[in-house]
C-alpha atoms as an extended CHARMM CRD file, in Angstrom:
* protein
*
       226  EXT
         1         1  UNK       CA              0.0000000000        0.0000000000        0.0000000000  PROA      1               0.0000000000
         2         2  UNK       CA              0.9810000000        3.6040000000       -0.5770000000  PROA      2               0.0000000000
         3         3  UNK       CA              1.6260000000        5.6300000000        2.5620000000  PROA      3               0.0000000000
         4         4  UNK       CA             -0.5240000000        8.7480000000        2.8660000000  PROA      4               0.0000000000
         5         5  UNK       CA              2.3080000000       10.3610000000        4.8310000000  PROA      5               0.0000000000
         6         6  UNK       CA              4.7970000000        9.6960000000        2.0160000000  PROA      6               0.0000000000
         7         7  UNK       CA              2.4290000000       11.3220000000       -0.4690000000  PROA      7               0.0000000000
         8         8  UNK       CA              1.9130000000       14.3200000000        1.7890000000  PROA      8               0.0000000000
         9         9  UNK       CA              5.6710000000       14.7850000000        2.2330000000  PROA      9               0.0000000000
        10        10  UNK       CA              6.2920000000       14.5430000000       -1.4850000000  PROA      10              0.0000000000
        11        11  UNK       CA              5.8170000000       12.0490000000       -4.2930000000  PROA      11              0.0000000000
        12        12  UNK       CA              5.4980000000       11.9340000000       -8.0850000000  PROA      12              0.0000000000
        13        13  UNK       CA              2.2300000000       10.2590000000       -9.0660000000  PROA      13              0.0000000000
        14        14  UNK       CA              1.5120000000        8.8540000000      -12.5290000000  PROA      14              0.0000000000
        15        15  UNK       CA             -2.1950000000        9.0550000000      -13.3250000000  PROA      15              0.0000000000
        16        16  UNK       CA             -4.0200000000        7.5940000000      -16.3260000000  PROA      16              0.0000000000
        17        17  UNK       CA             -6.5850000000       10.3490000000      -16.8790000000  PROA      17              0.0000000000
        18        18  UNK       CA            -10.1250000000        9.3850000000      -17.8090000000  PROA      18              0.0000000000
        19        19  UNK       CA            -12.0540000000       10.8480000000      -20.7260000000  PROA      19              0.0000000000
        20        20  UNK       CA            -13.8740000000       14.1560000000      -20.0210000000  PROA      20              0.0000000000
        21        21  UNK       CA            -11.9050000000       14.8990000000      -16.8590000000  PROA      21              0.0000000000
        22        22  UNK       CA             -9.9370000000       18.1520000000      -16.8980000000  PROA      22              0.0000000000
        23        23  UNK       CA             -6.4350000000       18.1500000000      -15.4650000000  PROA      23              0.0000000000
        24        24  UNK       CA             -7.7110000000       20.3460000000      -12.6270000000  PROA      24              0.0000000000
        25        25  UNK       CA            -10.5160000000       17.8330000000      -11.9630000000  PROA      25              0.0000000000
        26        26  UNK       CA             -7.8120000000       15.2460000000      -11.2870000000  PROA      26              0.0000000000
        27        27  UNK       CA             -5.8940000000       17.6100000000       -8.9900000000  PROA      27              0.0000000000
        28        28  UNK       CA             -9.0840000000       18.4980000000       -7.0960000000  PROA      28              0.0000000000
        29        29  UNK       CA            -10.1100000000       14.8490000000       -6.7380000000  PROA      29              0.0000000000
        30        30  UNK       CA             -6.7110000000       13.8160000000       -5.3910000000  PROA      30              0.0000000000
        31        31  UNK       CA             -6.5210000000       16.8380000000       -3.0940000000  PROA      31              0.0000000000
        32        32  UNK       CA             -9.7770000000       15.7160000000       -1.4840000000  PROA      32              0.0000000000
        33        33  UNK       CA             -8.8770000000       12.0380000000       -1.5570000000  PROA      33              0.0000000000
        34        34  UNK       CA             -5.4220000000       12.4790000000       -0.0480000000  PROA      34              0.0000000000
        35        35  UNK       CA             -6.3950000000       15.3550000000        2.2880000000  PROA      35              0.0000000000
        36        36  UNK       CA             -3.4760000000       17.4920000000        1.1110000000  PROA      36              0.0000000000
        37        37  UNK       CA             -3.2320000000       21.0130000000       -0.3160000000  PROA      37              0.0000000000
        38        38  UNK       CA              0.2020000000       21.0000000000       -1.9180000000  PROA      38              0.0000000000
        39        39  UNK       CA             -0.3860000000       19.1720000000       -5.2030000000  PROA      39              0.0000000000
        40        40  UNK       CA             -0.1480000000       20.1400000000       -8.8550000000  PROA      40              0.0000000000
        41        41  UNK       CA              0.0890000000       18.6380000000      -12.3460000000  PROA      41              0.0000000000
        42        42  UNK       CA              3.0150000000       18.8610000000      -14.7530000000  PROA      42              0.0000000000
        43        43  UNK       CA              1.2690000000       19.6590000000      -18.0330000000  PROA      43              0.0000000000
        44        44  UNK       CA             -2.3770000000       20.0310000000      -19.0120000000  PROA      44              0.0000000000
        45        45  UNK       CA             -4.2190000000       17.2760000000      -20.8500000000  PROA      45              0.0000000000
        46        46  UNK       CA             -7.4200000000       18.2450000000      -22.6830000000  PROA      46              0.0000000000
        47        47  UNK       CA            -10.7330000000       16.9350000000      -21.2810000000  PROA      47              0.0000000000
        48        48  UNK       CA            -11.3410000000       14.8250000000      -24.4160000000  PROA      48              0.0000000000
        49        49  UNK       CA             -7.8640000000       13.2930000000      -24.2340000000  PROA      49              0.0000000000
        50        50  UNK       CA             -6.8590000000       10.3750000000      -22.0390000000  PROA      50              0.0000000000
        51        51  UNK       CA             -3.5640000000        9.0870000000      -20.7540000000  PROA      51              0.0000000000
        52        52  UNK       CA             -0.5550000000       10.0660000000      -18.7370000000  PROA      52              0.0000000000
        53        53  UNK       CA             -0.7620000000       12.9650000000      -16.3100000000  PROA      53              0.0000000000
        54        54  UNK       CA              2.1240000000       13.5750000000      -13.8920000000  PROA      54              0.0000000000
        55        55  UNK       CA              1.1790000000       15.0000000000      -10.5000000000  PROA      55              0.0000000000
        56        56  UNK       CA              3.5490000000       16.1230000000       -7.7730000000  PROA      56              0.0000000000
        57        57  UNK       CA              2.8100000000       16.4560000000       -4.0790000000  PROA      57              0.0000000000
        58        58  UNK       CA              4.6020000000       18.1240000000       -1.1660000000  PROA      58              0.0000000000
        59        59  UNK       CA              8.2860000000       18.8660000000       -1.7460000000  PROA      59              0.0000000000
        60        60  UNK       CA              8.1430000000       17.2170000000       -5.2030000000  PROA      60              0.0000000000
        61        61  UNK       CA              6.0870000000       20.1520000000       -6.5360000000  PROA      61              0.0000000000
        62        62  UNK       CA              9.4600000000       21.8910000000       -6.9710000000  PROA      62              0.0000000000
        63        63  UNK       CA             10.1200000000       19.4940000000       -9.8820000000  PROA      63              0.0000000000
        64        64  UNK       CA              6.9420000000       20.2930000000      -11.8420000000  PROA      64              0.0000000000
        65        65  UNK       CA              8.7170000000       22.5970000000      -14.2990000000  PROA      65              0.0000000000
        66        66  UNK       CA             11.3610000000       19.9370000000      -14.9550000000  PROA      66              0.0000000000
        67        67  UNK       CA              8.6750000000       17.4490000000      -15.9190000000  PROA      67              0.0000000000
        68        68  UNK       CA              6.8500000000       19.9980000000      -18.0830000000  PROA      68              0.0000000000
        69        69  UNK       CA              9.9940000000       20.4740000000      -20.1890000000  PROA      69              0.0000000000
        70        70  UNK       CA             10.1540000000       16.7840000000      -21.1550000000  PROA      70              0.0000000000
        71        71  UNK       CA              9.0950000000       15.5450000000      -24.6090000000  PROA      71              0.0000000000
        72        72  UNK       CA              5.6610000000       13.9500000000      -24.9450000000  PROA      72              0.0000000000
        73        73  UNK       CA              4.3960000000       11.0210000000      -27.0140000000  PROA      73              0.0000000000
        74        74  UNK       CA              0.8020000000       10.6930000000      -28.2140000000  PROA      74              0.0000000000
        75        75  UNK       CA             -1.3450000000        8.3810000000      -30.2770000000  PROA      75              0.0000000000
        76        76  UNK       CA             -4.4870000000        9.7510000000      -31.8480000000  PROA      76              0.0000000000
        77        77  UNK       CA             -7.0410000000        9.7940000000      -34.6210000000  PROA      77              0.0000000000
        78        78  UNK       CA             -8.1750000000       12.6620000000      -36.8340000000  PROA      78              0.0000000000
        79        79  UNK       CA            -11.2280000000       12.6900000000      -39.0920000000  PROA      79              0.0000000000
        80        80  UNK       CA            -11.0060000000       14.4320000000      -42.4600000000  PROA      80              0.0000000000
        81        81  UNK       CA            -13.8610000000       16.3120000000      -44.0900000000  PROA      81              0.0000000000
        82        82  UNK       CA            -15.4200000000       18.0510000000      -41.0700000000  PROA      82              0.0000000000
        83        83  UNK       CA            -14.3490000000       20.7920000000      -38.6730000000  PROA      83              0.0000000000
        84        84  UNK       CA            -15.3580000000       22.1250000000      -35.2680000000  PROA      84              0.0000000000
        85        85  UNK       CA            -14.2920000000       25.4150000000      -33.6160000000  PROA      85              0.0000000000
        86        86  UNK       CA            -12.4320000000       23.4890000000      -30.9010000000  PROA      86              0.0000000000
        87        87  UNK       CA            -10.9030000000       20.9960000000      -33.4080000000  PROA      87              0.0000000000
        88        88  UNK       CA            -12.3340000000       18.1470000000      -31.3300000000  PROA      88              0.0000000000
        89        89  UNK       CA            -15.7940000000       17.0080000000      -30.2440000000  PROA      89              0.0000000000
        90        90  UNK       CA            -16.2140000000       19.6010000000      -27.4910000000  PROA      90              0.0000000000
        91        91  UNK       CA            -18.0590000000       21.8480000000      -29.9830000000  PROA      91              0.0000000000
        92        92  UNK       CA            -20.5290000000       21.2440000000      -32.8230000000  PROA      92              0.0000000000
        93        93  UNK       CA            -19.5150000000       20.7450000000      -36.4440000000  PROA      93              0.0000000000
        94        94  UNK       CA            -19.2830000000       24.0130000000      -38.3530000000  PROA      94              0.0000000000
        95        95  UNK       CA            -18.1720000000       22.8960000000      -41.8370000000  PROA      95              0.0000000000
        96        96  UNK       CA            -18.0870000000       19.8570000000      -44.0790000000  PROA      96              0.0000000000
        97        97  UNK       CA            -16.1290000000       19.1820000000      -47.2770000000  PROA      97              0.0000000000
        98        98  UNK       CA            -15.8170000000       16.2400000000      -49.6150000000  PROA      98              0.0000000000
        99        99  UNK       CA            -12.7830000000       14.0030000000      -49.2330000000  PROA      99              0.0000000000
       100       100  UNK       CA            -13.2580000000       12.4660000000      -52.6870000000  PROA      100             0.0000000000
       101       101  UNK       CA             -9.9200000000       12.2770000000      -54.4180000000  PROA      101             0.0000000000
       102       102  UNK       CA             -7.8810000000       12.2280000000      -51.2180000000  PROA      102             0.0000000000
       103       103  UNK       CA             -5.4990000000        9.2750000000      -51.3110000000  PROA      103             0.0000000000
       104       104  UNK       CA             -3.2570000000        7.5920000000      -48.7760000000  PROA      104             0.0000000000
       105       105  UNK       CA             -0.3240000000        8.9830000000      -50.7330000000  PROA      105             0.0000000000
       106       106  UNK       CA             -1.6770000000       12.5310000000      -50.2540000000  PROA      106             0.0000000000
       107       107  UNK       CA             -1.9200000000       11.9290000000      -46.5200000000  PROA      107             0.0000000000
       108       108  UNK       CA              1.6160000000       10.5150000000      -46.2210000000  PROA      108             0.0000000000
       109       109  UNK       CA              3.0620000000       13.4310000000      -48.2020000000  PROA      109             0.0000000000
       110       110  UNK       CA              1.2070000000       15.9030000000      -45.9880000000  PROA      110             0.0000000000
       111       111  UNK       CA              2.5820000000       14.1970000000      -42.8850000000  PROA      111             0.0000000000
       112       112  UNK       CA              6.1160000000       15.0030000000      -44.0710000000  PROA      112             0.0000000000
       113       113  UNK       CA              5.3370000000       18.7060000000      -43.5670000000  PROA      113             0.0000000000
       114       114  UNK       CA              4.7840000000       18.1430000000      -39.8380000000  PROA      114             0.0000000000
       115       115  UNK       CA              8.2380000000       17.0210000000      -38.7940000000  PROA      115             0.0000000000
       116       116  UNK       CA             10.9670000000       19.1240000000      -37.2690000000  PROA      116             0.0000000000
       117       117  UNK       CA             10.5650000000       22.7150000000      -36.0730000000  PROA      117             0.0000000000
       118       118  UNK       CA              7.1100000000       24.1100000000      -36.8490000000  PROA      118             0.0000000000
       119       119  UNK       CA              5.5130000000       27.5270000000      -36.5250000000  PROA      119             0.0000000000
       120       120  UNK       CA              2.2470000000       26.7640000000      -34.7350000000  PROA      120             0.0000000000
       121       121  UNK       CA             -0.7190000000       28.8720000000      -33.6970000000  PROA      121             0.0000000000
       122       122  UNK       CA             -2.4330000000       27.4620000000      -30.5850000000  PROA      122             0.0000000000
       123       123  UNK       CA             -6.1840000000       26.7590000000      -30.9020000000  PROA      123             0.0000000000
       124       124  UNK       CA             -8.5180000000       29.3750000000      -29.4610000000  PROA      124             0.0000000000
       125       125  UNK       CA            -10.0730000000       26.6300000000      -27.3150000000  PROA      125             0.0000000000
       126       126  UNK       CA             -6.9710000000       26.2780000000      -25.1510000000  PROA      126             0.0000000000
       127       127  UNK       CA             -5.8420000000       27.0290000000      -21.6100000000  PROA      127             0.0000000000
       128       128  UNK       CA             -3.4140000000       29.7690000000      -22.6340000000  PROA      128             0.0000000000
       129       129  UNK       CA             -3.9420000000       33.0000000000      -20.7020000000  PROA      129             0.0000000000
       130       130  UNK       CA             -4.3070000000       36.3400000000      -22.4600000000  PROA      130             0.0000000000
       131       131  UNK       CA             -4.6240000000       39.3440000000      -20.1460000000  PROA      131             0.0000000000
       132       132  UNK       CA             -5.2020000000       36.9700000000      -17.2490000000  PROA      132             0.0000000000
       133       133  UNK       CA             -8.0420000000       34.9820000000      -18.8120000000  PROA      133             0.0000000000
       134       134  UNK       CA             -8.0730000000       31.5070000000      -20.3460000000  PROA      134             0.0000000000
       135       135  UNK       CA             -8.5310000000       31.5530000000      -24.1160000000  PROA      135             0.0000000000
       136       136  UNK       CA            -11.3150000000       28.9660000000      -24.0150000000  PROA      136             0.0000000000
       137       137  UNK       CA            -13.4570000000       31.3590000000      -21.9680000000  PROA      137             0.0000000000
       138       138  UNK       CA            -13.0550000000       34.0410000000      -24.6300000000  PROA      138             0.0000000000
       139       139  UNK       CA            -13.8390000000       31.4520000000      -27.3290000000  PROA      139             0.0000000000
       140       140  UNK       CA            -17.0480000000       30.3830000000      -25.6090000000  PROA      140             0.0000000000
       141       141  UNK       CA            -18.1920000000       34.0270000000      -25.6120000000  PROA      141             0.0000000000
       142       142  UNK       CA            -17.4610000000       34.2580000000      -29.3180000000  PROA      142             0.0000000000
       143       143  UNK       CA            -14.6870000000       36.8290000000      -28.9040000000  PROA      143             0.0000000000
       144       144  UNK       CA            -12.0720000000       37.1880000000      -31.6350000000  PROA      144             0.0000000000
       145       145  UNK       CA             -8.5430000000       37.0910000000      -30.2530000000  PROA      145             0.0000000000
       146       146  UNK       CA             -5.1910000000       37.5380000000      -31.9620000000  PROA      146             0.0000000000
       147       147  UNK       CA             -3.0460000000       34.5490000000      -31.0620000000  PROA      147             0.0000000000
       148       148  UNK       CA              0.6950000000       34.6550000000      -31.6200000000  PROA      148             0.0000000000
       149       149  UNK       CA              2.3110000000       31.6540000000      -33.2690000000  PROA      149             0.0000000000
       150       150  UNK       CA              5.1480000000       29.8510000000      -31.5210000000  PROA      150             0.0000000000
       151       151  UNK       CA              7.9870000000       27.5220000000      -32.4610000000  PROA      151             0.0000000000
       152       152  UNK       CA              7.4150000000       23.9010000000      -31.4910000000  PROA      152             0.0000000000
       153       153  UNK       CA              9.1070000000       20.6490000000      -32.4760000000  PROA      153             0.0000000000
       154       154  UNK       CA              7.6700000000       17.4210000000      -33.8480000000  PROA      154             0.0000000000
       155       155  UNK       CA             10.5130000000       14.9850000000      -33.1890000000  PROA      155             0.0000000000
       156       156  UNK       CA              8.5370000000       12.1550000000      -34.7910000000  PROA      156             0.0000000000
       157       157  UNK       CA              5.2150000000       12.1250000000      -36.6530000000  PROA      157             0.0000000000
       158       158  UNK       CA              3.9640000000        9.0400000000      -38.4220000000  PROA      158             0.0000000000
       159       159  UNK       CA              0.6720000000        7.9160000000      -39.9130000000  PROA      159             0.0000000000
       160       160  UNK       CA             -0.1400000000        4.5170000000      -38.4340000000  PROA      160             0.0000000000
       161       161  UNK       CA             -3.4090000000        3.7560000000      -40.2330000000  PROA      161             0.0000000000
       162       162  UNK       CA             -5.5500000000        5.2670000000      -42.9790000000  PROA      162             0.0000000000
       163       163  UNK       CA             -9.2030000000        4.2510000000      -43.0370000000  PROA      163             0.0000000000
       164       164  UNK       CA            -10.8560000000        7.3080000000      -44.5530000000  PROA      164             0.0000000000
       165       165  UNK       CA            -12.2170000000        9.5320000000      -43.2470000000  PROA      165             0.0000000000
       166       166  UNK       CA            -10.1720000000        8.4320000000      -40.1990000000  PROA      166             0.0000000000
       167       167  UNK       CA             -6.4030000000        8.8460000000      -40.0490000000  PROA      167             0.0000000000
       168       168  UNK       CA             -4.5130000000        7.4730000000      -37.0420000000  PROA      168             0.0000000000
       169       169  UNK       CA             -1.0830000000        8.7590000000      -36.0170000000  PROA      169             0.0000000000
       170       170  UNK       CA              1.7560000000        8.6890000000      -33.5060000000  PROA      170             0.0000000000
       171       171  UNK       CA              3.5210000000       11.8830000000      -32.4340000000  PROA      171             0.0000000000
       172       172  UNK       CA              6.5820000000       12.6650000000      -30.3250000000  PROA      172             0.0000000000
       173       173  UNK       CA              6.7940000000       16.3850000000      -29.6390000000  PROA      173             0.0000000000
       174       174  UNK       CA              8.2370000000       19.1770000000      -27.5460000000  PROA      174             0.0000000000
       175       175  UNK       CA              6.7700000000       21.1510000000      -24.6910000000  PROA      175             0.0000000000
       176       176  UNK       CA              4.0560000000       23.5770000000      -25.7930000000  PROA      176             0.0000000000
       177       177  UNK       CA              2.9010000000       21.5040000000      -28.7760000000  PROA      177             0.0000000000
       178       178  UNK       CA             -0.8440000000       21.5200000000      -29.5270000000  PROA      178             0.0000000000
       179       179  UNK       CA             -1.9250000000       18.3320000000      -31.2540000000  PROA      179             0.0000000000
       180       180  UNK       CA             -5.2540000000       19.9300000000      -32.1830000000  PROA      180             0.0000000000
       181       181  UNK       CA             -3.3450000000       22.6450000000      -34.0410000000  PROA      181             0.0000000000
       182       182  UNK       CA             -1.5280000000       19.9520000000      -36.0150000000  PROA      182             0.0000000000
       183       183  UNK       CA             -4.8590000000       18.3380000000      -36.8960000000  PROA      183             0.0000000000
       184       184  UNK       CA             -6.3580000000       21.6970000000      -37.9010000000  PROA      184             0.0000000000
       185       185  UNK       CA             -3.3610000000       22.5600000000      -40.0880000000  PROA      185             0.0000000000
       186       186  UNK       CA             -3.2380000000       19.0450000000      -41.5790000000  PROA      186             0.0000000000
       187       187  UNK       CA             -6.8620000000       19.3720000000      -42.7090000000  PROA      187             0.0000000000
       188       188  UNK       CA             -6.2220000000       22.8450000000      -44.1030000000  PROA      188             0.0000000000
       189       189  UNK       CA             -3.3210000000       21.6400000000      -46.2660000000  PROA      189             0.0000000000
       190       190  UNK       CA             -5.5340000000       18.8810000000      -47.7090000000  PROA      190             0.0000000000
       191       191  UNK       CA             -8.3320000000       21.4610000000      -48.1540000000  PROA      191             0.0000000000
       192       192  UNK       CA            -10.7720000000       19.1130000000      -46.4290000000  PROA      192             0.0000000000
       193       193  UNK       CA            -10.6760000000       20.3340000000      -42.8520000000  PROA      193             0.0000000000
       194       194  UNK       CA            -10.2340000000       17.9050000000      -39.9580000000  PROA      194             0.0000000000
       195       195  UNK       CA            -11.0290000000       17.3960000000      -36.3040000000  PROA      195             0.0000000000
       196       196  UNK       CA             -9.5110000000       15.1740000000      -33.6420000000  PROA      196             0.0000000000
       197       197  UNK       CA            -11.7030000000       12.2890000000      -32.5370000000  PROA      197             0.0000000000
       198       198  UNK       CA             -9.2860000000       10.6390000000      -30.0850000000  PROA      198             0.0000000000
       199       199  UNK       CA             -6.0090000000       11.4330000000      -28.3410000000  PROA      199             0.0000000000
       200       200  UNK       CA             -3.9940000000        9.5330000000      -25.7570000000  PROA      200             0.0000000000
       201       201  UNK       CA             -0.7490000000       10.6470000000      -24.1050000000  PROA      201             0.0000000000
       202       202  UNK       CA              1.3570000000        7.5320000000      -23.7060000000  PROA      202             0.0000000000
       203       203  UNK       CA              4.6930000000        8.9370000000      -22.5260000000  PROA      203             0.0000000000
       204       204  UNK       CA              6.3110000000       11.9650000000      -20.8810000000  PROA      204             0.0000000000
       205       205  UNK       CA             10.1130000000       11.7170000000      -20.9530000000  PROA      205             0.0000000000
       206       206  UNK       CA             10.8690000000        8.2720000000      -19.5290000000  PROA      206             0.0000000000
       207       207  UNK       CA              7.4900000000        8.0120000000      -17.7500000000  PROA      207             0.0000000000
       208       208  UNK       CA              5.0240000000        5.6480000000      -19.4490000000  PROA      208             0.0000000000
       209       209  UNK       CA              1.2570000000        5.4400000000      -19.1500000000  PROA      209             0.0000000000
       210       210  UNK       CA              1.7450000000        1.6850000000      -18.6770000000  PROA      210             0.0000000000
       211       211  UNK       CA              3.0880000000        2.4970000000      -15.2040000000  PROA      211             0.0000000000
       212       212  UNK       CA              0.2290000000        4.8900000000      -14.3700000000  PROA      212             0.0000000000
       213       213  UNK       CA             -2.8630000000        4.2240000000      -12.2750000000  PROA      213             0.0000000000
       214       214  UNK       CA             -6.3890000000        5.4640000000      -12.6740000000  PROA      214             0.0000000000
       215       215  UNK       CA             -7.7100000000        7.4460000000       -9.7220000000  PROA      215             0.0000000000
       216       216  UNK       CA             -9.7890000000        4.4220000000       -8.7130000000  PROA      216             0.0000000000
       217       217  UNK       CA             -6.7260000000        2.1590000000       -8.7910000000  PROA      217             0.0000000000
       218       218  UNK       CA             -4.6830000000        4.6570000000       -6.7590000000  PROA      218             0.0000000000
       219       219  UNK       CA             -7.4420000000        4.8760000000       -4.1770000000  PROA      219             0.0000000000
       220       220  UNK       CA             -7.2750000000        1.1000000000       -3.6640000000  PROA      220             0.0000000000
       221       221  UNK       CA             -3.5310000000        1.2530000000       -2.9370000000  PROA      221             0.0000000000
       222       222  UNK       CA             -3.8350000000        3.9150000000       -0.2370000000  PROA      222             0.0000000000
       223       223  UNK       CA             -3.5480000000        2.9640000000        3.3790000000  PROA      223             0.0000000000
       224       224  UNK       CA             -6.8500000000        3.4440000000        5.2110000000  PROA      224             0.0000000000
       225       225  UNK       CA             -6.8150000000        6.4330000000        7.5740000000  PROA      225             0.0000000000
       226       226  UNK       CA             -5.9520000000        5.5910000000       11.1770000000  PROA      226             0.0000000000
């Protein structure tokens, strides 16, 4: 069993985040479950993404920035021919285009454009703060916001399966990379549009989701309170 005292003093916890949970939902749940205040996550994971979330407690919160700087690995699926404002299924479809004529060769050639250093504009439905407010709040009010592009790195990007309109992929990327931006830009290059239907973070640095626990599994390993 995991010692509650050890967690309070400081530990790194690997959590396999469930679908529809926000990263803060996980922090809040564990704060209540573990009865501690000093806890934080090392890198946001979108509500409609699953997979590895690193949390630090106690004295280990000093290492959060170190973990945030590590490269990330994802697997995911995009769907060609439709778009949403959020580039995932959080919002309703707002356009549809034919994918007739799009071949697997077209998709593989497009993938070559998403390797190395990229200039990327974050999606408006993101947790970035502008003038102290999260972008997704501005997006939900319909506000138009100028978003500055940033340099990010796709160390590896490969198409793992093509079953149109679905295209599955694997990505290894730097800190600050928005996978939804890649999907948006991928669809724009093909002139079909695209949205992300699934995303899973499988690795952060040397930490693997295979070693992570769901919140329910973690709860079972905790020592009962005395």
